[in-house]
PDB file of N, CA, C, O and CB in Angstrom:
ATOM      1  N   UNK A   1       4.242 -17.625   9.034  1.00  0.00           N
ATOM      2  CA  UNK A   1       3.380 -16.886   8.096  1.00  0.00           C
ATOM      3  C   UNK A   1       2.319 -16.090   8.856  1.00  0.00           C
ATOM      4  O   UNK A   1       2.116 -14.901   8.610  1.00  0.00           O
ATOM      5  CB  UNK A   1       2.701 -17.857   7.096  1.00  0.00           C
ATOM      6  N   UNK A   2       1.653 -16.768   9.777  1.00  0.00           N
ATOM      7  CA  UNK A   2       0.584 -16.092  10.541  1.00  0.00           C
ATOM      8  C   UNK A   2       1.150 -14.870  11.255  1.00  0.00           C
ATOM      9  O   UNK A   2       0.549 -13.796  11.243  1.00  0.00           O
ATOM     10  CB  UNK A   2      -0.065 -17.064  11.572  1.00  0.00           C
ATOM     11  N   UNK A   3       2.324 -15.052  11.882  1.00  0.00           N
ATOM     12  CA  UNK A   3       2.911 -13.942  12.640  1.00  0.00           C
ATOM     13  C   UNK A   3       3.209 -12.756  11.712  1.00  0.00           C
ATOM     14  O   UNK A   3       2.932 -11.607  12.055  1.00  0.00           O
ATOM     15  CB  UNK A   3       4.208 -14.401  13.359  1.00  0.00           C
ATOM     16  N   UNK A   4       3.771 -13.045  10.545  1.00  0.00           N
ATOM     17  CA  UNK A   4       4.092 -11.978   9.608  1.00  0.00           C
ATOM     18  C   UNK A   4       2.843 -11.243   9.159  1.00  0.00           C
ATOM     19  O   UNK A   4       2.849 -10.024   8.991  1.00  0.00           O
ATOM     20  CB  UNK A   4       4.828 -12.535   8.403  1.00  0.00           C
ATOM     21  N   UNK A   5       1.761 -12.006   8.966  1.00  0.00           N
ATOM     22  CA  UNK A   5       0.522 -11.387   8.505  1.00  0.00           C
ATOM     23  C   UNK A   5      -0.011 -10.454   9.589  1.00  0.00           C
ATOM     24  O   UNK A   5      -0.472  -9.352   9.293  1.00  0.00           O
ATOM     25  CB  UNK A   5      -0.534 -12.464   8.138  1.00  0.00           C
ATOM     26  N   UNK A   6       0.053 -10.900  10.852  1.00  0.00           N
ATOM     27  CA  UNK A   6      -0.425 -10.066  11.964  1.00  0.00           C
ATOM     28  C   UNK A   6       0.387  -8.781  12.026  1.00  0.00           C
ATOM     29  O   UNK A   6      -0.161  -7.691  12.188  1.00  0.00           O
ATOM     30  CB  UNK A   6      -0.331 -10.831  13.315  1.00  0.00           C
ATOM     31  N   UNK A   7       1.699  -8.924  11.894  1.00  0.00           N
ATOM     32  CA  UNK A   7       2.588  -7.768  11.955  1.00  0.00           C
ATOM     33  C   UNK A   7       2.235  -6.779  10.843  1.00  0.00           C
ATOM     34  O   UNK A   7       2.200  -5.568  11.062  1.00  0.00           O
ATOM     35  CB  UNK A   7       4.067  -8.210  11.840  1.00  0.00           C
ATOM     36  N   UNK A   8       1.976  -7.312   9.655  1.00  0.00           N
ATOM     37  CA  UNK A   8       1.659  -6.445   8.525  1.00  0.00           C
ATOM     38  C   UNK A   8       0.342  -5.704   8.772  1.00  0.00           C
ATOM     39  O   UNK A   8       0.225  -4.519   8.461  1.00  0.00           O
ATOM     40  CB  UNK A   8       1.578  -7.266   7.222  1.00  0.00           C
ATOM     41  N   UNK A   9      -0.645  -6.406   9.329  1.00  0.00           N
ATOM     42  CA  UNK A   9      -1.925  -5.761   9.612  1.00  0.00           C
ATOM     43  C   UNK A   9      -1.725  -4.625  10.600  1.00  0.00           C
ATOM     44  O   UNK A   9      -2.333  -3.565  10.452  1.00  0.00           O
ATOM     45  CB  UNK A   9      -2.945  -6.778  10.160  1.00  0.00           C
ATOM     46  N   UNK A  10      -0.878  -4.826  11.612  1.00  0.00           N
ATOM     47  CA  UNK A  10      -0.616  -3.780  12.598  1.00  0.00           C
ATOM     48  C   UNK A  10       0.021  -2.579  11.914  1.00  0.00           C
ATOM     49  O   UNK A  10      -0.329  -1.437  12.209  1.00  0.00           O
ATOM     50  CB  UNK A  10       0.298  -4.307  13.733  1.00  0.00           C
ATOM     51  N   UNK A  11       0.949  -2.830  11.007  1.00  0.00           N
ATOM     52  CA  UNK A  11       1.608  -1.730  10.296  1.00  0.00           C
ATOM     53  C   UNK A  11       0.598  -0.971   9.446  1.00  0.00           C
ATOM     54  O   UNK A  11       0.630   0.258   9.379  1.00  0.00           O
ATOM     55  CB  UNK A  11       2.759  -2.261   9.412  1.00  0.00           C
ATOM     56  N   UNK A  12      -0.294  -1.706   8.800  1.00  0.00           N
ATOM     57  CA  UNK A  12      -1.298  -1.064   7.948  1.00  0.00           C
ATOM     58  C   UNK A  12      -2.192  -0.156   8.776  1.00  0.00           C
ATOM     59  O   UNK A  12      -2.555   0.933   8.332  1.00  0.00           O
ATOM     60  CB  UNK A  12      -2.144  -2.119   7.214  1.00  0.00           C
ATOM     61  N   UNK A  13      -2.552  -0.602   9.988  1.00  0.00           N
ATOM     62  CA  UNK A  13      -3.407   0.220  10.846  1.00  0.00           C
ATOM     63  C   UNK A  13      -2.665   1.475  11.281  1.00  0.00           C
ATOM     64  O   UNK A  13      -3.260   2.541  11.438  1.00  0.00           O
ATOM     65  CB  UNK A  13      -3.874  -0.578  12.079  1.00  0.00           C
ATOM     66  N   UNK A  14      -1.345   1.332  11.474  1.00  0.00           N
ATOM     67  CA  UNK A  14      -0.545   2.469  11.916  1.00  0.00           C
ATOM     68  C   UNK A  14      -0.361   3.511  10.815  1.00  0.00           C
ATOM     69  O   UNK A  14      -0.255   4.706  11.094  1.00  0.00           O
ATOM     70  CB  UNK A  14       0.807   1.991  12.399  1.00  0.00           C
ATOM     71  N   UNK A  15      -0.322   3.051   9.562  1.00  0.00           N
ATOM     72  CA  UNK A  15       0.000   3.965   8.455  1.00  0.00           C
ATOM     73  C   UNK A  15      -1.074   3.979   7.360  1.00  0.00           C
ATOM     74  O   UNK A  15      -0.785   3.628   6.216  1.00  0.00           O
ATOM     75  CB  UNK A  15       1.337   3.578   7.844  1.00  0.00           C
ATOM     76  N   UNK A  16      -2.295   4.376   7.691  1.00  0.00           N
ATOM     77  CA  UNK A  16      -3.321   4.420   6.628  1.00  0.00           C
ATOM     78  C   UNK A  16      -2.988   5.460   5.566  1.00  0.00           C
ATOM     79  O   UNK A  16      -3.289   5.266   4.388  1.00  0.00           O
ATOM     80  CB  UNK A  16      -4.700   4.723   7.230  1.00  0.00           C
ATOM     81  N   UNK A  17      -2.364   6.570   5.980  1.00  0.00           N
ATOM     82  CA  UNK A  17      -2.024   7.621   5.013  1.00  0.00           C
ATOM     83  C   UNK A  17      -0.970   7.119   4.033  1.00  0.00           C
ATOM     84  O   UNK A  17      -1.027   7.436   2.845  1.00  0.00           O
ATOM     85  CB  UNK A  17      -1.518   8.889   5.737  1.00  0.00           C
ATOM     86  N   UNK A  18      -0.011   6.340   4.521  1.00  0.00           N
ATOM     87  CA  UNK A  18       1.015   5.796   3.630  1.00  0.00           C
ATOM     88  C   UNK A  18       0.365   4.905   2.578  1.00  0.00           C
ATOM     89  O   UNK A  18       0.756   4.921   1.411  1.00  0.00           O
ATOM     90  CB  UNK A  18       2.079   5.003   4.430  1.00  0.00           C
ATOM     91  N   UNK A  19      -0.634   4.124   3.000  1.00  0.00           N
ATOM     92  CA  UNK A  19      -1.328   3.254   2.043  1.00  0.00           C
ATOM     93  C   UNK A  19      -1.998   4.100   0.970  1.00  0.00           C
ATOM     94  O   UNK A  19      -1.957   3.757  -0.211  1.00  0.00           O
ATOM     95  CB  UNK A  19      -2.376   2.364   2.762  1.00  0.00           C
ATOM     96  N   UNK A  20      -2.619   5.210   1.381  1.00  0.00           N
ATOM     97  CA  UNK A  20      -3.290   6.070   0.400  1.00  0.00           C
ATOM     98  C   UNK A  20      -2.263   6.622  -0.582  1.00  0.00           C
ATOM     99  O   UNK A  20      -2.504   6.652  -1.789  1.00  0.00           O
ATOM    100  CB  UNK A  20      -4.051   7.230   1.105  1.00  0.00           C
ATOM    101  N   UNK A  21      -1.118   7.060  -0.063  1.00  0.00           N
ATOM    102  CA  UNK A  21      -0.071   7.597  -0.929  1.00  0.00           C
ATOM    103  C   UNK A  21       0.398   6.530  -1.909  1.00  0.00           C
ATOM    104  O   UNK A  21       0.578   6.798  -3.097  1.00  0.00           O
ATOM    105  CB  UNK A  21       1.116   8.118  -0.092  1.00  0.00           C
ATOM    106  N   UNK A  22       0.596   5.305  -1.392  1.00  0.00           N
ATOM    107  CA  UNK A  22       1.052   4.211  -2.259  1.00  0.00           C
ATOM    108  C   UNK A  22       0.027   3.941  -3.349  1.00  0.00           C
ATOM    109  O   UNK A  22       0.394   3.684  -4.495  1.00  0.00           O
ATOM    110  CB  UNK A  22       1.306   2.929  -1.437  1.00  0.00           C
ATOM    111  N   UNK A  23      -1.266   3.997  -2.998  1.00  0.00           N
ATOM    112  CA  UNK A  23      -2.309   3.771  -3.998  1.00  0.00           C
ATOM    113  C   UNK A  23      -2.216   4.831  -5.089  1.00  0.00           C
ATOM    114  O   UNK A  23      -2.333   4.519  -6.274  1.00  0.00           O
ATOM    115  CB  UNK A  23      -3.714   3.786  -3.343  1.00  0.00           C
ATOM    116  N   UNK A  24      -2.004   6.095  -4.687  1.00  0.00           N
ATOM    117  CA  UNK A  24      -1.908   7.174  -5.681  1.00  0.00           C
ATOM    118  C   UNK A  24      -0.705   6.940  -6.589  1.00  0.00           C
ATOM    119  O   UNK A  24      -0.802   7.083  -7.808  1.00  0.00           O
ATOM    120  CB  UNK A  24      -1.797   8.559  -4.987  1.00  0.00           C
ATOM    121  N   UNK A  25       0.422   6.581  -5.994  1.00  0.00           N
ATOM    122  CA  UNK A  25       1.630   6.345  -6.787  1.00  0.00           C
ATOM    123  C   UNK A  25       1.383   5.203  -7.765  1.00  0.00           C
ATOM    124  O   UNK A  25       1.776   5.284  -8.929  1.00  0.00           O
ATOM    125  CB  UNK A  25       2.843   6.026  -5.870  1.00  0.00           C
ATOM    126  N   UNK A  26       0.739   4.148  -7.302  1.00  0.00           N
ATOM    127  CA  UNK A  26       0.462   2.995  -8.172  1.00  0.00           C
ATOM    128  C   UNK A  26      -0.429   3.422  -9.328  1.00  0.00           C
ATOM    129  O   UNK A  26      -0.209   3.022 -10.471  1.00  0.00           O
ATOM    130  CB  UNK A  26      -0.206   1.845  -7.375  1.00  0.00           C
ATOM    131  N   UNK A  27      -1.438   4.237  -9.027  1.00  0.00           N
ATOM    132  CA  UNK A  27      -2.343   4.694 -10.088  1.00  0.00           C
ATOM    133  C   UNK A  27      -1.566   5.496 -11.125  1.00  0.00           C
ATOM    134  O   UNK A  27      -1.767   5.317 -12.327  1.00  0.00           O
ATOM    135  CB  UNK A  27      -3.496   5.549  -9.499  1.00  0.00           C
ATOM    136  N   UNK A  28      -0.673   6.385 -10.666  1.00  0.00           N
ATOM    137  CA  UNK A  28       0.109   7.195 -11.606  1.00  0.00           C
ATOM    138  C   UNK A  28       0.984   6.307 -12.471  1.00  0.00           C
ATOM    139  O   UNK A  28       1.107   6.531 -13.675  1.00  0.00           O
ATOM    140  CB  UNK A  28       0.975   8.221 -10.853  1.00  0.00           C
ATOM    141  N   UNK A  29       1.597   5.292 -11.856  1.00  0.00           N
ATOM    142  CA  UNK A  29       2.444   4.377 -12.625  1.00  0.00           C
ATOM    143  C   UNK A  29       1.611   3.639 -13.653  1.00  0.00           C
ATOM    144  O   UNK A  29       2.048   3.453 -14.788  1.00  0.00           O
ATOM    145  CB  UNK A  29       3.159   3.376 -11.698  1.00  0.00           C
ATOM    146  N   UNK A  30       0.410   3.213 -13.266  1.00  0.00           N
ATOM    147  CA  UNK A  30      -0.459   2.493 -14.196  1.00  0.00           C
ATOM    148  C   UNK A  30      -0.833   3.401 -15.362  1.00  0.00           C
ATOM    149  O   UNK A  30      -0.892   2.950 -16.506  1.00  0.00           O
ATOM    150  CB  UNK A  30      -1.731   1.981 -13.478  1.00  0.00           C
ATOM    151  N   UNK A  31      -1.085   4.673 -15.079  1.00  0.00           N
ATOM    152  CA  UNK A  31      -1.426   5.612 -16.155  1.00  0.00           C
ATOM    153  C   UNK A  31      -0.256   5.726 -17.129  1.00  0.00           C
ATOM    154  O   UNK A  31      -0.447   5.764 -18.344  1.00  0.00           O
ATOM    155  CB  UNK A  31      -1.792   7.011 -15.577  1.00  0.00           C
ATOM    156  N   UNK A  32       0.955   5.780 -16.580  1.00  0.00           N
ATOM    157  CA  UNK A  32       2.146   5.887 -17.416  1.00  0.00           C
ATOM    158  C   UNK A  32       2.224   4.711 -18.386  1.00  0.00           C
ATOM    159  O   UNK A  32       2.486   4.890 -19.576  1.00  0.00           O
ATOM    160  CB  UNK A  32       3.414   5.947 -16.546  1.00  0.00           C
ATOM    161  N   UNK A  33       1.990   3.500 -17.859  1.00  0.00           N
ATOM    162  CA  UNK A  33       2.088   2.310 -18.714  1.00  0.00           C
ATOM    163  C   UNK A  33       0.929   2.263 -19.711  1.00  0.00           C
ATOM    164  O   UNK A  33       1.086   1.745 -20.817  1.00  0.00           O
ATOM    165  CB  UNK A  33       2.101   1.025 -17.854  1.00  0.00           C
ATOM    166  N   UNK A  34      -0.228   2.799 -19.329  1.00  0.00           N
ATOM    167  CA  UNK A  34      -1.396   2.752 -20.216  1.00  0.00           C
ATOM    168  C   UNK A  34      -1.151   3.641 -21.432  1.00  0.00           C
ATOM    169  O   UNK A  34      -1.633   3.341 -22.524  1.00  0.00           O
ATOM    170  CB  UNK A  34      -2.685   3.199 -19.463  1.00  0.00           C
ATOM    171  N   UNK A  35      -0.400   4.739 -21.251  1.00  0.00           N
ATOM    172  CA  UNK A  35      -0.200   5.670 -22.379  1.00  0.00           C
ATOM    173  C   UNK A  35       0.793   5.170 -23.387  1.00  0.00           C
ATOM    174  O   UNK A  35       1.058   5.846 -24.381  1.00  0.00           O
ATOM    175  CB  UNK A  35       0.252   7.005 -21.877  1.00  0.00           C
TER     176      UNK A  35
END
């Protein structure tokens, strides 16, 4: 578990823009369900 978490943190640091894109996509999906 610890190793996987470390690996994930490294990936997150490598792809901050991807995280932002994912957040936007999630927000759009949430808006869809809210309507």
